[in-house]
N, C-alpha and C positions, 0 to 999 in steps of 0.2 A: 382334177386328175382323172384321166380316162382309165377305166379298168379294162384290161385286155383279157379275154377269156377264150377258152375252147371247151368243147363238150367231151366227156368221156363216156363211151358206150362200149360195153363188153360183148355184146352180141348174144346175151342170154335170153332176150325176149324176142317175140315175133314182130314187135313194133320198131325194130332198129331202123329199118329203111325209112319209115315215116318220120321218125325222130331226126335222122340224119338230113333228110330233105328239108324238114321244117327249120332246123337250125341253120342249114346252109343258106336258105333263102333269107335268113336274118343276118347273114354275114358271120356265122360262127362255125368254124370247121369242127369236125368230129374225129376224135382219136378213138380208134376202134381196133379190135383184134380180128384178123381174118381166120376164122375157125373152120370146122368141118361141116357144119350144118348150113342150110340155106339162110336161116335167120342170122347166123353169125357172119355171113359173108355179104350181107346187104350193105352195111356201112362201108366196108372196104371197097365194094363195087362202085358206090357213089363217089367216094373220095378219089378213087382211081380215075373215073371218068372226068373228074374236074382237075386232074393233074396234081393231086395232093397226096401222093404216095408216102410222104413223110409223116402222115397221120395214120398209117396202117401198120399195126404191130403184128408180128408173127407168133408171139408168145406172151405169157404174163410178164416175164422179165423185160421183154422188149417194150411192152405197153408201159411199164414203169419208167424205163429209160427214156422213151419218147415223151412221156408226160413231164419228166424232169427237164428234158431238153427244151420243150416249148415254154415251160415256166421260167427258164433262164434266158430265153431269147424273145423277150416281149416286143422288141421293135420289129423283128422279122414276122412275128405273129400278127402284130398290128397291121403291117403292110398286106399280109395275106387276107386278113379280115376286111380291110378297106376295099379290096378288089373282089372279094368272094361273091357278094351279091350280084354284081354286074356279070361276073364270070358265069354264075349259075343261070342268070337270065339269058345269057348268050347261048347256053347249052341246056335250055329248059327241057328239051326232049330227052336229054341224058339224065336229068335229075328226077324225072317222073317215072 
């Protein structure tokens, strides 16, 4: 049985952008909160460039809701994961 996963990044560290890019290249989308600091907006900027706005939360409550949504929609998440690496390679300049 394949385990379908996504990464949760809160935007608390300055390495958010690097982590989001690394996971995206592995085919793992990042659930992130679009906050007020540059570090907290890196993950959301990357997910937005890849057309994955459904992984960008606007608050802690929205973050929880989106995490629950993706945990309950594993087939949709698996389809996104299956295409994510190729999508990122097509838009490499947007991921770096």
